[in-house]
C-alpha positions as CSV (number, residue, x, y, z in Angstrom):
1,M,-14.6,6.6,11.4
2,T,-13.1,3.9,9.3
3,I,-15.2,0.7,9.0
4,V,-12.8,-2.2,8.8
5,P,-14.1,-5.1,6.7
6,K,-14.4,-8.3,8.7
7,L,-11.6,-9.8,6.7
8,A,-8.9,-7.2,6.1
9,R,-5.2,-6.9,6.8
10,N,-2.7,-4.2,7.4
11,V,-0.1,-4.1,4.7
12,N,3.5,-3.5,5.7
13,F,5.2,-0.6,3.8
14,E,8.3,1.6,3.9
15,T,8.7,5.3,3.0
16,I,11.3,5.5,0.3
17,F,11.0,9.2,-0.6
18,V,9.6,12.3,1.2
19,D,10.1,15.9,0.3
20,G,8.5,19.2,1.1
21,L,9.6,21.2,-2.0
22,E,10.0,19.0,-5.2
23,G,6.6,17.3,-5.5
24,P,4.2,17.8,-8.4
25,K,2.6,21.2,-8.8
26,T,-1.0,19.7,-8.8
27,E,-2.4,17.2,-6.4
28,K,-1.7,13.6,-7.5
29,H,-2.2,10.1,-6.1
30,V,-0.7,7.3,-8.3
31,M,0.7,3.9,-8.4
32,I,4.2,3.9,-10.0
33,S,5.1,0.9,-12.1
34,S,7.6,2.4,-14.5
35,Q,10.3,5.1,-14.8
36,T,7.8,7.0,-17.1
37,D,5.2,6.9,-14.3
38,L,7.8,8.3,-11.9
39,T,8.8,11.1,-14.4
40,N,5.2,12.0,-15.0
41,F,4.5,12.1,-11.2
42,F,7.2,14.7,-10.8
43,D,6.0,16.8,-13.8
44,N,9.1,15.8,-15.9
45,N,11.4,17.3,-13.2
46,L,12.8,14.3,-11.2
47,P,14.5,15.1,-7.8
48,N,18.2,14.5,-7.4
49,A,17.7,11.7,-4.9
50,P,17.6,8.2,-6.5
51,I,14.2,6.4,-6.1
52,D,14.2,2.6,-6.4
53,I,11.0,1.5,-8.2
54,R,12.2,-2.0,-9.4
55,E,10.2,-4.2,-7.0
56,G,7.0,-4.2,-5.1
57,F,4.0,-1.9,-5.3
58,I,5.0,1.8,-5.3
59,F,2.5,4.5,-4.4
60,A,3.1,8.3,-4.7
61,I,1.1,11.1,-3.2
62,G,1.7,14.8,-4.0
63,L,-0.3,17.5,-2.3
64,G,0.3,20.0,-5.0
65,Q,1.7,23.5,-4.4
66,R,1.2,25.1,-1.0
67,P,1.7,28.8,-0.2
68,T,4.3,28.4,2.6
69,G,6.7,25.9,4.1
70,G,5.7,23.7,7.0
71,Y,3.4,21.3,5.0
72,S,4.0,17.6,4.9
73,V,2.3,14.4,3.8
74,K,2.7,10.9,5.3
75,V,1.0,7.5,4.7
76,R,-0.7,6.4,7.7
77,S,-1.7,2.9,6.7
78,I,-2.4,0.6,3.8
79,I,-5.3,-1.8,4.2
80,Q,-6.3,-4.7,1.9
81,E,-9.6,-6.5,2.0
82,I,-9.1,-10.2,1.8
83,A,-12.6,-11.8,1.3
84,G,-15.9,-11.1,-0.2
85,I,-16.8,-9.3,-3.4
86,M,-14.2,-6.6,-2.6
87,S,-11.4,-9.1,-2.1
88,G,-8.1,-7.6,-3.2
89,A,-9.2,-3.9,-2.8
90,V,-6.5,-1.7,-1.4
91,T,-7.0,1.6,0.5
92,L,-4.1,3.8,1.2
93,F,-4.8,6.3,4.1
94,Y,-2.6,9.4,4.1
95,E,-2.6,12.7,6.1
96,E,-1.5,16.3,5.4
97,D,0.0,18.1,8.2
98,L,1.0,21.8,8.8
99,S,3.6,22.3,11.4
100,Q,3.2,24.8,14.2
101,G,5.4,27.9,14.4
102,P,6.8,30.3,11.7
103,K,6.6,29.3,8.1
104,Q,9.0,30.1,5.3
105,Q,7.3,32.4,2.8
106,M,7.8,30.3,-0.3
107,V,5.8,28.0,-2.5
108,T,6.3,24.3,-1.6
109,A,5.0,21.0,-3.0
110,P,5.1,18.2,-0.4
111,C,5.1,14.6,-1.6
112,V,5.8,11.1,-0.3
113,I,6.5,7.8,-2.0
114,V,6.1,4.4,-0.2
115,K,6.9,0.9,-1.3
116,T,5.4,-2.4,-0.2
117,S,6.5,-5.9,-1.0
118,D,3.7,-7.3,1.2
119,L,1.1,-7.0,-1.6
120,K,0.8,-9.8,-4.1
121,F,-2.1,-8.4,-6.0
122,A,-4.6,-5.5,-6.0
123,T,-8.0,-5.5,-7.6
124,S,-8.5,-1.8,-7.0
125,I,-6.5,1.0,-5.3
126,T,-8.1,3.9,-3.4
127,F,-6.3,6.9,-1.8
128,Q,-8.1,8.4,1.2
129,K,-7.1,11.5,3.0
130,V,-7.6,11.5,6.7
131,D,-7.4,14.2,9.4
132,S,-4.2,14.1,11.4
133,A,-6.1,14.3,14.7
134,S,-8.5,11.4,13.9
135,N,-8.0,7.7,14.3
136,E,-9.2,7.0,10.8
137,G,-6.8,4.9,8.8
138,N,-5.5,3.3,12.0
139,P,-8.0,0.4,12.5
140,D,-7.7,-2.1,15.3
141,F,-6.8,-5.5,13.7
142,S,-6.6,-7.3,17.0
143,K,-10.1,-8.8,16.4
144,V,-10.0,-9.1,12.7
145,E,-10.0,-12.7,11.3
146,S,-7.5,-13.3,8.6
147,H,-7.8,-16.6,6.8
148,F,-5.7,-17.6,4.0
149,I,-5.0,-20.8,2.1
150,V,-2.0,-22.2,0.3
151,I,-2.6,-23.5,-3.3
152,S,-0.1,-25.3,-5.5
153,L,-0.1,-27.0,-8.9
154,T,-2.4,-30.0,-8.5
155,G,-0.6,-33.1,-7.4
156,T,2.6,-31.3,-6.5
157,T,4.1,-28.9,-4.0
158,T,5.4,-26.5,-6.6
159,G,4.1,-23.2,-7.7
160,C,2.8,-22.5,-4.2
161,K,0.8,-19.3,-3.7
162,I,-1.0,-17.8,-0.7
163,V,-4.4,-16.4,-1.4
164,P,-7.3,-15.3,0.7
165,E,-9.7,-18.1,1.6
166,G,-12.6,-18.0,-0.8
167,S,-10.6,-16.6,-3.6
168,F,-11.0,-17.9,-7.1
169,Y,-8.0,-19.7,-8.7
170,L,-7.3,-21.7,-11.9
171,A,-8.3,-25.4,-12.0
172,I,-4.6,-26.3,-12.4
173,Y,-4.2,-25.4,-8.7
174,S,-5.6,-27.1,-5.6
175,K,-5.6,-26.2,-1.9
176,V,-2.8,-27.8,0.1
177,F,-2.9,-26.0,3.4
178,G,-5.3,-23.8,5.5
179,P,-7.3,-21.9,6.2
180,A,-4.8,-20.2,8.5
181,T,-3.2,-16.8,9.2
182,Q,-0.8,-15.2,6.6
183,A,2.1,-16.0,9.0
184,E,1.1,-19.7,9.3
185,C,0.8,-20.0,5.5
186,D,4.2,-18.3,5.1
187,E,5.8,-20.8,7.5
188,W,4.1,-23.7,5.8
189,V,5.2,-22.6,2.3
190,A,8.8,-22.2,3.6
191,S,8.8,-25.7,5.0
192,N,6.8,-27.6,2.4
193,C,6.9,-26.0,-1.1
194,Q,9.5,-26.5,-3.7
């Protein structure tokens, strides 16, 4: 069972590439931040489909070679701790699945790449495989407190940033709003910051 930190949030993401054949030959879990990282993930054999890695955090998971068809991998959730000594820690939960029914007798290499623009920073990144039948990686956030503050350059409403309450920030910044939810902070920044 996943233990959800008292102050954590579910990070929005989108799947930008999924393939059952063209992944890396060995198991890999990586963050992609350059074209070189992407090329290395695919063992110098990029797929024909274009993969946009220009913005956001990009995470890639390859299961390595499997003996038959029918295997797949998907990201279940991305969770970021937002307070305490682990503030900023990101955990990416993923699952491997094997479909029912006949399988093609060929070597496959399933992989998935996801992208999120919802992360502003990450102090550490962990990839955790979960069982497809379990509820692990799908925490209930309905009771999780999520407190953020807005900081800006001292004496102005420029350079606004939303950070978890309790975060350290440079002395040139000061708190201008919060604590509040991420959505309330986003709304305040849109209305008040230059």
